[in-house]
mmCIF file of the C-alpha atoms, coordinates in Angstrom:
data_MODEL
# 
_entry.id   MODEL 
# 
loop_
_atom_site.group_PDB 
_atom_site.id 
_atom_site.type_symbol 
_atom_site.label_atom_id 
_atom_site.label_alt_id 
_atom_site.label_comp_id 
_atom_site.label_asym_id 
_atom_site.label_entity_id 
_atom_site.label_seq_id 
_atom_site.pdbx_PDB_ins_code 
_atom_site.Cartn_x 
_atom_site.Cartn_y 
_atom_site.Cartn_z 
_atom_site.occupancy 
_atom_site.B_iso_or_equiv 
_atom_site.pdbx_formal_charge 
_atom_site.auth_seq_id 
_atom_site.auth_comp_id 
_atom_site.auth_asym_id 
_atom_site.auth_atom_id 
_atom_site.pdbx_PDB_model_num 
ATOM 1   C CA . MET A 1 1   ? -24.540 7.154   43.629 1.00 0.00 ? 1   MET A CA 1 
ATOM 2   C CA . TYR A 1 2   ? -22.032 6.719   40.774 1.00 0.00 ? 2   TYR A CA 1 
ATOM 3   C CA . PHE A 1 3   ? -22.242 4.315   37.877 1.00 0.00 ? 3   PHE A CA 1 
ATOM 4   C CA . CYS A 1 4   ? -19.212 3.267   35.947 1.00 0.00 ? 4   CYS A CA 1 
ATOM 5   C CA . CYS A 1 5   ? -19.079 1.520   32.625 1.00 0.00 ? 5   CYS A CA 1 
ATOM 6   C CA . VAL A 1 6   ? -15.879 -0.342  31.803 1.00 0.00 ? 6   VAL A CA 1 
ATOM 7   C CA . PHE A 1 7   ? -15.144 -1.112  28.152 1.00 0.00 ? 7   PHE A CA 1 
ATOM 8   C CA . SER A 1 8   ? -12.899 -4.129  28.039 1.00 0.00 ? 8   SER A CA 1 
ATOM 9   C CA . GLU A 1 9   ? -11.479 -5.041  24.674 1.00 0.00 ? 9   GLU A CA 1 
ATOM 10  C CA . ALA A 1 10  ? -11.874 -8.680  23.742 1.00 0.00 ? 10  ALA A CA 1 
ATOM 11  C CA . PHE A 1 11  ? -9.853  -8.388  20.527 1.00 0.00 ? 11  PHE A CA 1 
ATOM 12  C CA . THR A 1 12  ? -6.646  -10.413 20.869 1.00 0.00 ? 12  THR A CA 1 
ATOM 13  C CA . PHE A 1 13  ? -3.782  -11.438 18.624 1.00 0.00 ? 13  PHE A CA 1 
ATOM 14  C CA . THR A 1 14  ? -3.557  -15.228 18.768 1.00 0.00 ? 14  THR A CA 1 
ATOM 15  C CA . ASN A 1 15  ? -0.490  -15.439 16.519 1.00 0.00 ? 15  ASN A CA 1 
ATOM 16  C CA . GLU A 1 16  ? 2.091   -12.919 15.325 1.00 0.00 ? 16  GLU A CA 1 
ATOM 17  C CA . PRO A 1 17  ? 5.185   -13.264 13.125 1.00 0.00 ? 17  PRO A CA 1 
ATOM 18  C CA . GLU A 1 18  ? 8.497   -14.051 14.778 1.00 0.00 ? 18  GLU A CA 1 
ATOM 19  C CA . LYS A 1 19  ? 10.041  -10.828 16.051 1.00 0.00 ? 19  LYS A CA 1 
ATOM 20  C CA . PRO A 1 20  ? 12.345  -10.084 14.392 1.00 0.00 ? 20  PRO A CA 1 
ATOM 21  C CA . THR A 1 21  ? 11.856  -12.153 11.253 1.00 0.00 ? 21  THR A CA 1 
ATOM 22  C CA . VAL A 1 22  ? 15.309  -13.048 9.938  1.00 0.00 ? 22  VAL A CA 1 
ATOM 23  C CA . VAL A 1 23  ? 15.783  -13.618 6.218  1.00 0.00 ? 23  VAL A CA 1 
ATOM 24  C CA . VAL A 1 24  ? 18.964  -14.868 4.533  1.00 0.00 ? 24  VAL A CA 1 
ATOM 25  C CA . GLU A 1 25  ? 19.355  -13.864 0.891  1.00 0.00 ? 25  GLU A CA 1 
ATOM 26  C CA . GLY A 1 26  ? 19.277  -16.932 -1.310 1.00 0.00 ? 26  GLY A CA 1 
ATOM 27  C CA . VAL A 1 27  ? 18.271  -19.279 1.520  1.00 0.00 ? 27  VAL A CA 1 
ATOM 28  C CA . ASN A 1 28  ? 14.820  -18.317 2.793  1.00 0.00 ? 28  ASN A CA 1 
ATOM 29  C CA . SER A 1 29  ? 14.262  -15.022 0.977  1.00 0.00 ? 29  SER A CA 1 
ATOM 30  C CA . THR A 1 30  ? 11.350  -16.008 -1.268 1.00 0.00 ? 30  THR A CA 1 
ATOM 31  C CA . LEU A 1 31  ? 7.741   -16.282 -0.183 1.00 0.00 ? 31  LEU A CA 1 
ATOM 32  C CA . VAL A 1 32  ? 8.409   -15.006 3.333  1.00 0.00 ? 32  VAL A CA 1 
ATOM 33  C CA . ARG A 1 33  ? 5.113   -15.174 5.201  1.00 0.00 ? 33  ARG A CA 1 
ATOM 34  C CA . LEU A 1 34  ? 4.234   -12.692 7.922  1.00 0.00 ? 34  LEU A CA 1 
ATOM 35  C CA . ILE A 1 35  ? 1.170   -14.307 9.471  1.00 0.00 ? 35  ILE A CA 1 
ATOM 36  C CA . TRP A 1 36  ? -1.048  -12.613 12.006 1.00 0.00 ? 36  TRP A CA 1 
ATOM 37  C CA . GLU A 1 37  ? -4.093  -14.270 13.505 1.00 0.00 ? 37  GLU A CA 1 
ATOM 38  C CA . PHE A 1 38  ? -6.584  -12.603 15.776 1.00 0.00 ? 38  PHE A CA 1 
ATOM 39  C CA . ALA A 1 39  ? -9.818  -13.333 17.592 1.00 0.00 ? 39  ALA A CA 1 
ATOM 40  C CA . LEU A 1 40  ? -12.730 -10.977 17.898 1.00 0.00 ? 40  LEU A CA 1 
ATOM 41  C CA . GLY A 1 41  ? -14.885 -10.780 20.973 1.00 0.00 ? 41  GLY A CA 1 
ATOM 42  C CA . PRO A 1 42  ? -18.659 -10.879 21.122 1.00 0.00 ? 42  PRO A CA 1 
ATOM 43  C CA . ASP A 1 43  ? -20.323 -8.098  19.137 1.00 0.00 ? 43  ASP A CA 1 
ATOM 44  C CA . GLU A 1 44  ? -17.015 -7.134  17.490 1.00 0.00 ? 44  GLU A CA 1 
ATOM 45  C CA . SER A 1 45  ? -16.513 -6.822  13.760 1.00 0.00 ? 45  SER A CA 1 
ATOM 46  C CA . VAL A 1 46  ? -13.574 -5.875  11.560 1.00 0.00 ? 46  VAL A CA 1 
ATOM 47  C CA . LEU A 1 47  ? -13.863 -2.501  9.849  1.00 0.00 ? 47  LEU A CA 1 
ATOM 48  C CA . THR A 1 48  ? -10.440 -2.293  8.146  1.00 0.00 ? 48  THR A CA 1 
ATOM 49  C CA . VAL A 1 49  ? -7.187  -4.214  7.969  1.00 0.00 ? 49  VAL A CA 1 
ATOM 50  C CA . THR A 1 50  ? -4.057  -2.540  6.592  1.00 0.00 ? 50  THR A CA 1 
ATOM 51  C CA . PHE A 1 51  ? -0.445  -3.481  6.011  1.00 0.00 ? 51  PHE A CA 1 
ATOM 52  C CA . ASP A 1 52  ? 2.206   -0.784  5.933  1.00 0.00 ? 52  ASP A CA 1 
ATOM 53  C CA . ARG A 1 53  ? 5.976   -0.569  6.088  1.00 0.00 ? 53  ARG A CA 1 
ATOM 54  C CA . GLN A 1 54  ? 8.625   1.893   7.203  1.00 0.00 ? 54  GLN A CA 1 
ATOM 55  C CA . LYS A 1 55  ? 12.395  2.017   7.184  1.00 0.00 ? 55  LYS A CA 1 
ATOM 56  C CA . PRO A 1 56  ? 13.915  1.563   10.646 1.00 0.00 ? 56  PRO A CA 1 
ATOM 57  C CA . GLY A 1 57  ? 14.629  4.934   12.231 1.00 0.00 ? 57  GLY A CA 1 
ATOM 58  C CA . GLU A 1 58  ? 12.223  6.796   9.954  1.00 0.00 ? 58  GLU A CA 1 
ATOM 59  C CA . SER A 1 59  ? 8.754   8.011   10.852 1.00 0.00 ? 59  SER A CA 1 
ATOM 60  C CA . MET A 1 60  ? 7.103   7.907   7.430  1.00 0.00 ? 60  MET A CA 1 
ATOM 61  C CA . ARG A 1 61  ? 4.959   4.840   6.793  1.00 0.00 ? 61  ARG A CA 1 
ATOM 62  C CA . THR A 1 62  ? 3.970   3.574   3.383  1.00 0.00 ? 62  THR A CA 1 
ATOM 63  C CA . LEU A 1 63  ? 0.626   1.836   2.929  1.00 0.00 ? 63  LEU A CA 1 
ATOM 64  C CA . ILE A 1 64  ? 1.024   -1.505  1.144  1.00 0.00 ? 64  ILE A CA 1 
ATOM 65  C CA . ALA A 1 65  ? -2.504  -2.934  1.085  1.00 0.00 ? 65  ALA A CA 1 
ATOM 66  C CA . SER A 1 66  ? -5.847  -2.576  2.815  1.00 0.00 ? 66  SER A CA 1 
ATOM 67  C CA . ARG A 1 67  ? -9.243  -4.186  3.010  1.00 0.00 ? 67  ARG A CA 1 
ATOM 68  C CA . TYR A 1 68  ? -12.661 -3.276  4.379  1.00 0.00 ? 68  TYR A CA 1 
ATOM 69  C CA . GLY A 1 69  ? -14.610 -5.863  6.332  1.00 0.00 ? 69  GLY A CA 1 
ATOM 70  C CA . ASN A 1 70  ? -14.055 -9.278  4.758  1.00 0.00 ? 70  ASN A CA 1 
ATOM 71  C CA . THR A 1 71  ? -13.369 -8.008  1.239  1.00 0.00 ? 71  THR A CA 1 
ATOM 72  C CA . PRO A 1 72  ? -10.097 -8.911  -0.539 1.00 0.00 ? 72  PRO A CA 1 
ATOM 73  C CA . PHE A 1 73  ? -7.053  -6.703  -0.065 1.00 0.00 ? 73  PHE A CA 1 
ATOM 74  C CA . THR A 1 74  ? -6.385  -3.852  -2.489 1.00 0.00 ? 74  THR A CA 1 
ATOM 75  C CA . PHE A 1 75  ? -2.798  -2.728  -3.091 1.00 0.00 ? 75  PHE A CA 1 
ATOM 76  C CA . ALA A 1 76  ? -2.019  0.950   -2.589 1.00 0.00 ? 76  ALA A CA 1 
ATOM 77  C CA . ARG A 1 77  ? 0.401   0.984   -5.559 1.00 0.00 ? 77  ARG A CA 1 
ATOM 78  C CA . VAL A 1 78  ? 0.614   -1.200  -8.637 1.00 0.00 ? 78  VAL A CA 1 
ATOM 79  C CA . LYS A 1 79  ? 4.282   -2.000  -7.940 1.00 0.00 ? 79  LYS A CA 1 
ATOM 80  C CA . PHE A 1 80  ? 3.318   -3.552  -4.585 1.00 0.00 ? 80  PHE A CA 1 
ATOM 81  C CA . ALA A 1 81  ? 1.327   -6.253  -6.388 1.00 0.00 ? 81  ALA A CA 1 
ATOM 82  C CA . ASN A 1 82  ? 4.673   -7.448  -7.835 1.00 0.00 ? 82  ASN A CA 1 
ATOM 83  C CA . LYS A 1 83  ? 6.407   -7.481  -4.426 1.00 0.00 ? 83  LYS A CA 1 
ATOM 84  C CA . TYR A 1 84  ? 3.722   -8.779  -2.078 1.00 0.00 ? 84  TYR A CA 1 
ATOM 85  C CA . ARG A 1 85  ? 0.657   -10.954 -1.686 1.00 0.00 ? 85  ARG A CA 1 
ATOM 86  C CA . ALA A 1 86  ? -1.922  -9.997  0.920  1.00 0.00 ? 86  ALA A CA 1 
ATOM 87  C CA . LEU A 1 87  ? -4.092  -12.890 2.047  1.00 0.00 ? 87  LEU A CA 1 
ATOM 88  C CA . LEU A 1 88  ? -7.186  -13.061 4.225  1.00 0.00 ? 88  LEU A CA 1 
ATOM 89  C CA . PRO A 1 89  ? -7.544  -12.652 7.073  1.00 0.00 ? 89  PRO A CA 1 
ATOM 90  C CA . ALA A 1 90  ? -4.128  -11.079 7.807  1.00 0.00 ? 90  ALA A CA 1 
ATOM 91  C CA . THR A 1 91  ? -1.089  -12.553 6.031  1.00 0.00 ? 91  THR A CA 1 
ATOM 92  C CA . LEU A 1 92  ? 1.484   -10.538 4.125  1.00 0.00 ? 92  LEU A CA 1 
ATOM 93  C CA . VAL A 1 93  ? 3.729   -12.579 1.811  1.00 0.00 ? 93  VAL A CA 1 
ATOM 94  C CA . LEU A 1 94  ? 7.025   -10.989 0.770  1.00 0.00 ? 94  LEU A CA 1 
ATOM 95  C CA . LEU A 1 95  ? 7.715   -12.495 -2.637 1.00 0.00 ? 95  LEU A CA 1 
ATOM 96  C CA . ASN A 1 96  ? 11.474  -11.922 -2.926 1.00 0.00 ? 96  ASN A CA 1 
ATOM 97  C CA . VAL A 1 97  ? 13.332  -10.161 -0.124 1.00 0.00 ? 97  VAL A CA 1 
ATOM 98  C CA . ASN A 1 98  ? 16.739  -8.562  -0.581 1.00 0.00 ? 98  ASN A CA 1 
ATOM 99  C CA . LYS A 1 99  ? 18.996  -6.413  1.593  1.00 0.00 ? 99  LYS A CA 1 
ATOM 100 C CA . ASN A 1 100 ? 17.447  -3.083  0.568  1.00 0.00 ? 100 ASN A CA 1 
ATOM 101 C CA . GLU A 1 101 ? 14.053  -4.282  1.787  1.00 0.00 ? 101 GLU A CA 1 
ATOM 102 C CA . GLU A 1 102 ? 14.677  -4.274  5.520  1.00 0.00 ? 102 GLU A CA 1 
ATOM 103 C CA . PHE A 1 103 ? 11.504  -2.711  6.876  1.00 0.00 ? 103 PHE A CA 1 
ATOM 104 C CA . LEU A 1 104 ? 9.296   -2.607  9.916  1.00 0.00 ? 104 LEU A CA 1 
ATOM 105 C CA . TYR A 1 105 ? 6.027   -4.142  8.721  1.00 0.00 ? 105 TYR A CA 1 
ATOM 106 C CA . SER A 1 106 ? 2.808   -3.270  10.533 1.00 0.00 ? 106 SER A CA 1 
ATOM 107 C CA . LEU A 1 107 ? -0.630  -4.760  10.639 1.00 0.00 ? 107 LEU A CA 1 
ATOM 108 C CA . ARG A 1 108 ? -3.382  -2.396  11.752 1.00 0.00 ? 108 ARG A CA 1 
ATOM 109 C CA . VAL A 1 109 ? -6.850  -3.650  12.520 1.00 0.00 ? 109 VAL A CA 1 
ATOM 110 C CA . THR A 1 110 ? -9.710  -1.251  13.095 1.00 0.00 ? 110 THR A CA 1 
ATOM 111 C CA . TYR A 1 111 ? -12.741 -2.937  14.594 1.00 0.00 ? 111 TYR A CA 1 
ATOM 112 C CA . SER A 1 112 ? -16.042 -1.977  16.137 1.00 0.00 ? 112 SER A CA 1 
ATOM 113 C CA . ARG A 1 113 ? -17.893 -3.179  19.175 1.00 0.00 ? 113 ARG A CA 1 
ATOM 114 C CA . ASN A 1 114 ? -21.385 -1.807  19.330 1.00 0.00 ? 114 ASN A CA 1 
ATOM 115 C CA . ALA A 1 115 ? -20.877 1.973   19.057 1.00 0.00 ? 115 ALA A CA 1 
ATOM 116 C CA . PHE A 1 116 ? -17.167 1.927   19.933 1.00 0.00 ? 116 PHE A CA 1 
ATOM 117 C CA . VAL A 1 117 ? -14.327 1.890   17.398 1.00 0.00 ? 117 VAL A CA 1 
ATOM 118 C CA . ALA A 1 118 ? -10.800 0.788   18.289 1.00 0.00 ? 118 ALA A CA 1 
ATOM 119 C CA . GLU A 1 119 ? -7.511  0.215   16.447 1.00 0.00 ? 119 GLU A CA 1 
ATOM 120 C CA . VAL A 1 120 ? -4.771  -2.253  17.300 1.00 0.00 ? 120 VAL A CA 1 
ATOM 121 C CA . ASN A 1 121 ? -1.330  -2.463  15.782 1.00 0.00 ? 121 ASN A CA 1 
ATOM 122 C CA . SER A 1 122 ? 1.308   -5.178  15.575 1.00 0.00 ? 122 SER A CA 1 
ATOM 123 C CA . GLN A 1 123 ? 4.749   -4.552  14.143 1.00 0.00 ? 123 GLN A CA 1 
ATOM 124 C CA . VAL A 1 124 ? 7.584   -6.852  13.078 1.00 0.00 ? 124 VAL A CA 1 
ATOM 125 C CA . ALA A 1 125 ? 11.075  -6.066  11.815 1.00 0.00 ? 125 ALA A CA 1 
ATOM 126 C CA . VAL A 1 126 ? 12.347  -8.013  8.822  1.00 0.00 ? 126 VAL A CA 1 
ATOM 127 C CA . ILE A 1 127 ? 16.140  -8.289  8.988  1.00 0.00 ? 127 ILE A CA 1 
ATOM 128 C CA . VAL A 1 128 ? 18.059  -9.474  5.935  1.00 0.00 ? 128 VAL A CA 1 
ATOM 129 C CA . HIS A 1 129 ? 21.476  -11.137 6.134  1.00 0.00 ? 129 HIS A CA 1 
ATOM 130 C CA . SER A 1 130 ? 23.733  -12.125 3.296  1.00 0.00 ? 130 SER A CA 1 
ATOM 131 C CA . LYS A 1 131 ? 24.513  -15.811 3.027  1.00 0.00 ? 131 LYS A CA 1 
ATOM 132 C CA . SER A 1 132 ? 28.258  -15.118 3.263  1.00 0.00 ? 132 SER A CA 1 
ATOM 133 C CA . CYS A 1 133 ? 27.888  -13.477 6.688  1.00 0.00 ? 133 CYS A CA 1 
ATOM 134 C CA . LEU A 1 134 ? 26.225  -16.585 8.091  1.00 0.00 ? 134 LEU A CA 1 
ATOM 135 C CA . LEU A 1 135 ? 28.632  -18.947 6.359  1.00 0.00 ? 135 LEU A CA 1 
ATOM 136 C CA . CYS A 1 136 ? 31.522  -17.097 8.027  1.00 0.00 ? 136 CYS A CA 1 
ATOM 137 C CA . TYR A 1 137 ? 29.817  -17.482 11.391 1.00 0.00 ? 137 TYR A CA 1 
ATOM 138 C CA . ARG A 1 138 ? 29.292  -21.228 10.807 1.00 0.00 ? 138 ARG A CA 1 
ATOM 139 C CA . LEU A 1 139 ? 32.969  -21.618 9.904  1.00 0.00 ? 139 LEU A CA 1 
ATOM 140 C CA . CYS A 1 140 ? 33.967  -19.854 13.118 1.00 0.00 ? 140 CYS A CA 1 
ATOM 141 C CA . GLU A 1 141 ? 31.653  -22.110 15.132 1.00 0.00 ? 141 GLU A CA 1 
ATOM 142 C CA . GLU A 1 142 ? 33.244  -25.191 13.548 1.00 0.00 ? 142 GLU A CA 1 
ATOM 143 C CA . ILE A 1 143 ? 36.764  -23.960 14.315 1.00 0.00 ? 143 ILE A CA 1 
ATOM 144 C CA . HIS A 1 144 ? 35.718  -23.284 17.893 1.00 0.00 ? 144 HIS A CA 1 
ATOM 145 C CA . ARG A 1 145 ? 34.419  -26.828 18.285 1.00 0.00 ? 145 ARG A CA 1 
ATOM 146 C CA . ASN A 1 146 ? 37.751  -28.244 17.106 1.00 0.00 ? 146 ASN A CA 1 
ATOM 147 C CA . LYS A 1 147 ? 40.029  -25.676 18.780 1.00 0.00 ? 147 LYS A CA 1 
ATOM 148 C CA . PRO A 1 148 ? 38.109  -24.033 21.625 1.00 0.00 ? 148 PRO A CA 1 
ATOM 149 C CA . ASN A 1 149 ? 41.016  -21.849 22.730 1.00 0.00 ? 149 ASN A CA 1 
ATOM 150 C CA . HIS A 1 150 ? 41.859  -20.581 19.251 1.00 0.00 ? 150 HIS A CA 1 
ATOM 151 C CA . LEU A 1 151 ? 42.188  -16.780 19.063 1.00 0.00 ? 151 LEU A CA 1 
ATOM 152 C CA . ILE A 1 152 ? 39.678  -16.460 16.264 1.00 0.00 ? 152 ILE A CA 1 
ATOM 153 C CA . PHE A 1 153 ? 36.999  -16.580 18.916 1.00 0.00 ? 153 PHE A CA 1 
ATOM 154 C CA . GLU A 1 154 ? 37.379  -12.993 19.778 1.00 0.00 ? 154 GLU A CA 1 
ATOM 155 C CA . PHE A 1 155 ? 34.640  -13.000 17.143 1.00 0.00 ? 155 PHE A CA 1 
ATOM 156 C CA . SER A 1 156 ? 31.390  -13.679 18.917 1.00 0.00 ? 156 SER A CA 1 
ATOM 157 C CA . TRP A 1 157 ? 27.862  -13.663 17.541 1.00 0.00 ? 157 TRP A CA 1 
ATOM 158 C CA . ASN A 1 158 ? 26.733  -11.844 20.674 1.00 0.00 ? 158 ASN A CA 1 
ATOM 159 C CA . ARG A 1 159 ? 28.935  -8.887  19.742 1.00 0.00 ? 159 ARG A CA 1 
ATOM 160 C CA . LEU A 1 160 ? 27.199  -8.437  16.405 1.00 0.00 ? 160 LEU A CA 1 
ATOM 161 C CA . PRO A 1 161 ? 24.066  -6.298  16.225 1.00 0.00 ? 161 PRO A CA 1 
ATOM 162 C CA . LEU A 1 162 ? 22.292  -9.191  14.503 1.00 0.00 ? 162 LEU A CA 1 
ATOM 163 C CA . PRO A 1 163 ? 19.881  -11.808 15.790 1.00 0.00 ? 163 PRO A CA 1 
ATOM 164 C CA . ARG A 1 164 ? 21.325  -15.327 15.882 1.00 0.00 ? 164 ARG A CA 1 
ATOM 165 C CA . PRO A 1 165 ? 19.767  -17.532 13.182 1.00 0.00 ? 165 PRO A CA 1 
ATOM 166 C CA . LYS A 1 166 ? 17.519  -20.379 14.299 1.00 0.00 ? 166 LYS A CA 1 
ATOM 167 C CA . TYR A 1 167 ? 17.956  -22.533 11.209 1.00 0.00 ? 167 TYR A CA 1 
ATOM 168 C CA . PRO A 1 168 ? 20.803  -24.462 9.581  1.00 0.00 ? 168 PRO A CA 1 
ATOM 169 C CA . ILE A 1 169 ? 22.616  -22.810 6.689  1.00 0.00 ? 169 ILE A CA 1 
ATOM 170 C CA . PHE A 1 170 ? 24.038  -25.937 5.087  1.00 0.00 ? 170 PHE A CA 1 
# 
């Protein structure tokens, strides 16, 4: 006779930031909120919550802030306190984003359930566009509406390696 014990994780993310999160310098580049929400299952408790970042294509991660249990976040470096706010339970606020701050941001939650310890991770890319790039695209859209066969529409948003914005620029 064999007995099997199945450990099913009840931890779930109930909300994650938009993936990718698109920021336009000078339009929506201040107080950018990356909000994660999660639910714990019965007998689960949070051990640690950490935010880190890494440049796309690189493997090195930099710890931004962490907390233990339900204590407030502590920043890993003093300079991060001037760039970010870390709010309970799991929100990272980017105070002023510019082009050189395109990162993959990660939330890591370590939690326990009885004698078991598990870690979950959620990652979001923050992509920064200049306002002029999007203004050019809007101009091209307007020309296309008025002159649909105009040759300028060899330019297509789908050919750019950029996500299409979901908000008006003007």
